[in-house]
C-alpha positions in Angstrom: 211.2 108.3 -20.1 213.1 106.0 -22.5 216.5 106.4 -20.9 215.2 105.4 -17.5 213.4 102.4 -19.0 216.5 101.3 -20.7 218.5 101.4 -17.5 215.9 99.3 -15.8 216.0 96.8 -18.7 219.8 96.6 -18.4 219.3 95.7 -14.7 216.9 92.9 -15.5 213.5 94.7 -15.2 211.2 94.1 -18.2 209.3 97.0 -19.7 206.0 95.5 -18.6 207.1 95.3 -14.9 208.5 98.9 -15.1 205.2 100.2 -16.5 203.3 98.2 -13.9 205.3 99.9 -11.1 204.8 103.4 -12.6 201.1 102.8 -12.7 201.1 101.9 -9.0 203.4 104.8 -8.1 201.1 107.4 -9.7 198.4 106.6 -7.1 200.7 107.2 -4.1 201.3 111.0 -4.5 199.1 111.9 -1.6 200.5 109.3 0.8 204.0 110.3 -0.1 203.3 114.0 0.6 202.0 113.1 4.1 205.2 111.1 4.8 207.3 114.1 3.6 205.4 116.4 6.1 206.2 114.0 9.0 209.8 113.9 7.9 210.0 117.7 7.8 208.6 117.9 11.3 211.0 115.3 12.6 213.9 116.9 10.8 213.3 120.2 12.5 212.9 118.5 15.8 216.3 116.8 15.4 217.9 120.1 14.2 216.5 121.9 17.2 218.0 119.4 19.6 221.4 119.8 17.9 221.3 123.5 18.1 219.9 123.6 21.7 222.9 121.5 22.8 225.4 123.5 20.8 226.8 120.6 18.9 230.2 121.6 17.5 233.0 120.1 15.5 234.8 119.1 18.8 231.9 116.8 19.6 232.5 114.7 16.5 235.9 113.4 17.8 235.9 110.4 20.1 237.9 109.2 23.1 239.9 106.0 23.9 240.7 104.0 27.0 238.2 104.5 29.8 236.3 107.3 27.9 236.3 109.7 30.8 235.0 113.2 30.1 233.8 112.2 26.6 232.1 115.5 25.6 230.8 114.2 22.3 229.3 111.1 23.8 227.7 112.9 26.7 226.3 115.7 24.4 224.9 113.1 22.0 223.0 111.5 24.8 221.5 114.9 25.7 220.5 115.4 22.0 218.7 112.0 22.1 217.0 112.9 25.4 215.7 116.1 23.9 214.5 114.5 20.6 212.5 111.9 22.7 211.4 114.5 25.3 213.0 112.2 27.9 215.0 112.9 31.1 218.1 110.9 30.0 219.5 108.7 27.4 222.2 106.0 27.0 223.6 105.9 23.4 226.6 103.7 23.1 228.6 101.7 20.6 229.1 99.1 23.3 225.4 98.2 22.9 225.7 95.5 20.2 222.1 95.4 18.8 218.5 96.0 19.6 218.2 92.7 21.5 221.1 93.7 23.6 219.6 97.1 24.4 216.4 95.5 25.4 218.2 93.0 27.6 220.1 95.8 29.3 216.8 97.6 30.1 215.2 94.4 31.4 218.0 93.0 33.4 219.0 96.3 35.0 215.6 97.2 36.2 214.2 93.8 37.3 215.2 91.9 40.4 214.7 88.3 41.6 211.0 87.8 42.5 209.8 90.5 40.0 207.5 89.6 37.1 207.7 90.9 33.5 204.4 91.2 31.6 204.0 91.4 27.8 200.5 92.8 27.2 200.9 92.5 23.4 201.5 88.8 23.0 204.6 86.8 22.1 207.8 88.9 21.9 210.3 88.9 19.0 212.1 85.6 18.6 215.5 86.8 19.9 213.9 87.9 23.2 212.6 84.4 24.0 215.9 83.2 25.4 216.5 86.5 27.1 213.3 86.1 29.0 213.6 82.3 29.4 210.6 81.3 27.3 213.2 79.1 25.6 216.0 77.9 28.0 219.3 79.8 27.8 222.1 80.5 30.2 221.8 83.9 31.9 218.1 84.4 31.1 215.7 86.3 33.4 214.2 83.0 34.4 217.5 81.8 35.7 217.6 84.9 38.0 214.1 84.1 39.4 212.3 86.7 37.3 208.9 85.4 36.1 207.1 86.2 32.9 203.6 86.2 31.7 201.9 87.5 28.6 198.4 88.5 27.4 197.7 87.9 23.7 196.1 90.5 21.6 192.5 90.0 20.6 191.8 88.5 17.2 191.3 92.0 15.7 194.8 93.1 17.0 193.5 95.3 19.8 194.4 95.1 23.5 192.6 92.6 25.8 192.2 95.1 28.6 190.2 92.7 30.8 192.9 90.0 30.8 195.7 92.6 31.2 194.0 93.9 34.3 193.7 90.3 35.7 197.4 89.6 34.8 198.8 92.5 36.7 199.6 91.4 40.2 201.8 92.6 43.1 204.9 91.0 41.5 204.4 92.9 38.2 207.4 95.2 38.0 207.7 95.9 34.3 205.8 95.6 31.0 207.4 95.2 27.6 205.4 96.8 24.8 206.7 95.7 21.4 205.8 98.3 18.9 206.6 96.4 15.7 205.0 93.0 14.8 208.3 91.0 14.7 207.7 87.7 12.8 204.0 87.8 13.5 201.0 88.9 11.5 199.6 91.3 14.0 199.2 95.0 13.6 202.0 97.3 14.4 201.1 99.6 17.4 200.7 103.3 16.9 202.2 105.7 19.4 198.7 106.8 20.3 197.5 103.2 21.1 200.7 102.7 23.1 199.9 105.7 25.1 196.4 104.4 25.8 197.8 101.1 27.0 200.4 102.8 29.3 197.7 105.0 30.8 195.6 101.9 31.5 198.5 100.1 33.2 199.6 103.2 35.2 196.0 103.6 36.4 196.2 100.1 37.9 199.7 100.6 39.3 201.7 103.8 38.6 204.9 102.2 39.8 205.0 99.6 37.0 207.8 100.4 34.6 206.5 100.7 31.0 209.2 99.9 28.4 208.6 100.2 24.7 210.6 98.2 22.1 210.8 101.0 19.6 212.8 99.2 16.9 211.8 100.2 13.4 209.4 102.9 14.7 211.6 105.9 15.2 210.6 109.0 13.2 207.7 107.2 11.4 205.2 109.4 13.4 205.4 112.9 14.7 205.8 111.7 18.3 207.6 108.9 20.1 206.5 106.5 22.9 208.2 108.7 25.6 205.8 111.5 24.6 202.9 109.4 25.7 204.2 108.1 29.1 206.7 105.4 28.3 209.3 105.1 31.1 211.9 103.6 28.7 212.2 103.6 25.0 214.7 101.2 23.4 216.2 100.7 19.9 219.1 100.0 17.6 221.3 102.4 15.8 221.6 100.2 12.7 217.9 100.8 12.2 216.0 104.1 11.9 217.9 106.5 14.2 221.3 105.6 12.7 220.3 107.0 9.3 222.3 104.3 7.5 225.6 105.8 8.8 225.9 104.5 12.4 228.1 101.4 12.1 226.8 99.8 15.3 225.2 100.7 18.6 221.9 101.1 20.5 220.0 103.5 22.7 217.9 103.5 25.8 216.1 106.7 26.7 213.5 107.7 29.2 213.3 108.3 32.9 216.7 109.0 34.5 216.6 106.5 37.2 215.9 103.6 34.8 218.4 104.8 32.2 221.1 105.0 34.9 220.3 101.4 36.0 220.9 100.3 32.4 224.2 102.2 32.4 225.4 100.4 35.5 224.5 97.0 33.9 226.3 98.0 30.7 229.5 98.9 32.4 229.7 98.2 36.2 228.1 99.4 39.4 229.6 102.6 40.4 230.8 103.4 36.9 227.7 103.7 34.8 227.7 106.4 32.2 231.1 107.8 33.2 233.0 105.2 31.2 232.8 103.8 27.7 235.1 105.2 25.0 233.4 106.4 21.8 236.5 105.8 19.7 235.8 107.1 16.2 232.1 106.6 15.7 230.6 109.9 17.0 230.6 111.6 13.6 228.6 108.8 12.1 226.3 108.7 15.1 225.6 112.5 14.8 225.3 112.6 11.1 223.2 109.5 10.9 220.8 110.9 13.5 220.6 114.1 11.5 219.7 112.2 8.3 217.4 109.7 10.1 214.0 111.5 9.5 214.5 111.6 5.7 216.0 108.1 5.4 213.1 106.7 7.5 210.7 108.5 5.1 212.4 106.9 2.1 212.0 103.4 3.7 208.4 104.1 4.6 207.6 105.1 1.0 209.2 101.9 -0.1 207.0 99.9 2.3 203.8 101.4 1.0 205.0 100.9 -2.6 205.7 97.3 -1.9 202.3 96.8 -0.3 200.6 98.4 -3.2 202.4 96.2 -5.7 201.7 93.0 -3.9 198.2 93.6 -2.9 197.4 94.3 -6.5 199.2 91.0 -7.3 196.8 89.1 -5.1 198.7 88.7 -1.8 197.7 89.7 1.7 199.9 92.5 3.0 200.3 93.9 6.5 199.7 96.8 6.7 197.5 97.2 3.7 198.7 100.2 1.5 195.7 102.3 2.5 196.2 101.8 6.3 198.3 103.9 8.6 201.9 102.9 9.2 203.6 102.9 12.5 207.0 101.4 11.6 208.9 100.7 8.4 208.3 97.0 8.1 206.1 95.6 5.3 204.9 92.1 5.6 203.7 90.1 2.6 202.1 86.8 3.2 202.9 84.4 0.4 201.8 81.1 2.1 204.7 79.5 0.0 208.3 79.0 1.2 209.5 79.2 -2.4 208.1 82.7 -2.8 209.7 83.9 0.4 213.0 82.6 -0.8 212.6 84.1 -4.3 211.7 87.5 -2.8 214.8 87.6 -0.6 217.0 86.4 -3.4 215.8 89.4 -5.5 216.4 91.9 -2.7 219.9 90.6 -2.4 220.4 90.9 -6.1 219.3 94.5 -6.0 221.8 95.4 -3.3 224.9 97.6 -3.8 227.0 95.2 -1.7 227.2 91.4 -2.3 224.6 91.5 -5.1 226.3 88.4 -6.5 225.6 86.4 -3.3 222.5 84.1 -3.0 220.9 84.0 0.5 219.7 80.7 1.8 217.6 79.7 4.8 219.7 78.8 7.8 219.7 78.4 11.6 220.7 81.7 13.3 221.4 82.6 16.9 218.3 83.4 18.8 215.8 82.0 16.3 213.8 78.8 16.6 213.6 77.9 13.0 215.6 78.5 9.7 215.5 82.1 8.6 216.4 83.6 5.3 217.9 87.1 5.4 218.8 89.4 2.5 220.9 92.4 3.3 223.5 93.6 0.8 224.3 96.6 3.1 227.2 99.0 3.8 226.7 98.2 7.5 226.5 94.5 8.1 222.9 93.5 9.0 221.7 97.1 8.8 217.9 96.9 8.4 217.5 100.6 7.7 219.2 99.7 4.4 217.3 97.7 1.8 216.7 94.3 3.3 214.2 91.5 3.7 213.9 88.4 5.8 211.5 85.8 7.0 211.3 82.6 9.0 210.7 79.5 6.9 207.5 78.5 8.7 203.7 79.0 8.0 202.2 81.4 7.0 205.4 81.9 5.0 205.5 85.7 5.2 208.4 87.9 4.1 209.3 91.0 6.1 210.7 93.8 4.0 212.2 97.0 5.3 214.7 99.8 4.8 216.2 101.7 1.9 218.5 104.7 2.1 216.8 106.3 -0.9 213.4 105.7 -2.5 214.8 105.1 -6.0 216.8 102.1 -4.6 213.8 100.7 -2.8 211.7 101.1 -5.9 214.2 99.1 -7.9 214.4 96.4 -5.2 210.6 95.9 -5.2 210.5 95.8 -9.0 213.3 93.2 -8.9 211.2 91.0 -6.5 208.2 91.3 -8.8 210.3 90.3 -11.8 211.7 87.4 -9.9 208.3 86.1 -8.9 207.0 86.5 -12.4 209.9 84.6 -13.9 209.4 81.8 -11.4 205.7 81.7 -12.0 204.9 82.4 -8.4 202.4 85.2 -8.7 198.7 84.8 -8.2 197.7 87.7 -10.4 199.6 89.9 -12.8 
C-alpha cells in the first residue's frame, strides 16, 4: 500500500524496515485471533458486571469532601469485585500507584512478629524498601515483620521443596509477583499461580496469598482470584485503567483483607466509608470498559516486538511462540547503548513529548540508574506505549503498552530503525 509506506517514510521508517515488519506481521494472524478471542470473552465479562450492578449516568459523577455516600465509587468497587469473582474490592484515586497498593495490602494485613514469604524470588525493585530488604523509614522490617524468599528453579518453576521448608509458624502472608519485573524469569500464568496457592494452602490454609497482578489483568480469561488468591492487587494506570484512568489502584479479594486495607488507606473506624472520588469516576468506568481491547492491543504489540527482535538475533522473554501471561516484552541486548537507543526510539514514537530524549537517571525506589520512555497522555502510564530498563547487566529493555496496535507497530519499527542506524543489530 504505497500511501501507507509513504507515511511511514515521512516518519523516519525506511521502506526496507517497513517491508521487514510486514513480513513478520503476516505470520502472526493465528496468534492475534487467539488474543481477540480472549479480549471478547473479557469484554463480555466486564459488560456483564456493569449491567448486573445497573451502572447509570448518576454513577459517573463524583463527590467532594469526606466522600460519604459516594454511590459511583461504591458501585465501581462492586463491579471490580464481580469481574474478579471476589468478595470485595477497594478502587480508589487515593492509591497513588501499584507499589502503594501492594504496600497497603501488606502493611494492613501483617502485624509485628509476622513473616512475609516470597515463593517466586526477589520482588520488584520498588518493593525492596517497603519490605526492608533495602533500609527505608516505615518499612515492614521497622515494624518487626520479617521476610524470607525462595528463588525459582533455574528453569523458572517453583521450588516446592524449599517453599515447604520456608513456611513456618510465623508465616502469615505470601507475595506472588505475576510479572517478571526487572528480571529475566518467566511470567507466571494464572494456572501456575493457582497450583502454587493450592500447595501453600495445603500446608497452612490460614496463610494469606496475595498476587501482584500488575500488567496481567485481562491477558488471560481468568484472574488470580479465580484460582484461590485471597488478595489481587494492581494499578489503574496499567491494564485495568484502559488508558483513561488518570491515577489510582485497586485491591480485590476476600472481604476481611480488603477491609483491613481500607482502614490502612484512610483510618481505623473509617475505612471504605470515606474518600471522595472528585471527578475521576467517568474515566475509571470508561477505562475499565475499554481495558480488555486495550490490553489486547498491547499484547499484540509485545508479540510483534518479540518476533522482530528474535529474528534480529536477540534473546526475548517470552519468545514469540510462547504463551503470554502479561503485556511486558523483555529483549536482552547485553549492551547498555542498545537499551538507551531502544528507549529513545519509543519516546520519539510517542504522541506526547516526542521531542524529548530520555536519559538514564536515579529514580525513587530503584537501586541503579533506570531509563524510562513514556510519551503518554497520563504521566507514567505503562498501558500506553512505553519502555524502560535498568542500566545493569544483562542490559535488558522492558517494553509494554500501546492503546492501539497501529501505534505499537510504529513504535517497534521506530526502535528497529534506530538500532539499524546506530549499527547495533546482530542480524538484519
